[in-house]
N, C-alpha and C positions, 0 to 999 in steps of 0.2 A: 152412759158414755161408753164409746168403743175405744178399742185399743188404738185405732188410728188417730182419733181426736186427741187422745192423752199424748200420743207421740208428737203431734203438731205443736200441742201447748208447750211441751218440754222444748222443742226445737226453739220456739219463739222466746222462751224463758233465757235458753241459753245463748241465743243471739243478742238478747238484751243485755245479758251479764257480759258477753264478749265485748260489746260497744262500750260498756261501762269501765270495763278494765283497760281498753284502748284508750279512752278519754283520760283515765287516771295516768295511765303512763306517759301520755303526751303532756299532761300536767306537770309531771314530776321533771321531765326533761326541759320544759320550759322555766320551772323554778332553779332548776340547776345553772342554766344559762344566766337567768337574771342574777343569781348569786355571784357567779364569776365575774360578770359585768360590774356588779357592785364593788367586788374586791378590787378590780383593775383601776376603777374610777377612784377609790379611796387610797389605793396606793399612789396613783398619779397626783392626786390631791396633796398627800403627805410629801411627795418629792417636790412639789411646787413651793410649798411652804418652807422646806429645808432649804431650796435654792435661794428663795426670796431672802431668808435670814441671812445666808451666806453672803449674798451679793450687797444687802444693806450694810452688813459689817465690813466688808471688804472696801467699799467706796470710801468711807470716812477715814480708813487707816492709810491709805497710800497717798503719799504725798511726796513726789520726788521733784528735785532741783538739779538742773544742770548748769554749771558754770562754764562758760566758754571764753576763753581769753585769747586775744591776739586776732580777732575778727577783722580788725582794721589792716592787718599786715597780710592777709590772704587776698590774692587777685580774684576779682570777680566774685566775691562771697556774698551770701545772704542766708539768713536763718528764717525759716517759715514754722511757726506752731500755730496750728489752726488757721485763723485769718490773719493773725499778726506776722508781718514780715519786716525784719531788720536787714537793711542792706548797706554795704560798705558805702561809707560817704566819699566823695570824690573831692 
């Protein structure tokens, strides 16, 4: 073997090693992004569960009543709650 052939072989090996290092570096970046996405999804899932528990506990505990007196004495009065309407009787 000549010196020139040895140099060419070493250059090929260096190129292969460089390509392998680049692939490993890209895989590390991809894994880091995937980990961050996983953490974000888990945090969002946890927040959703906490909010759901809050809403379920809040719905059952709030019952408000309003007593309105003297509706008959107010001119042109009516009360609307949802689809129910109470109007002044004539």
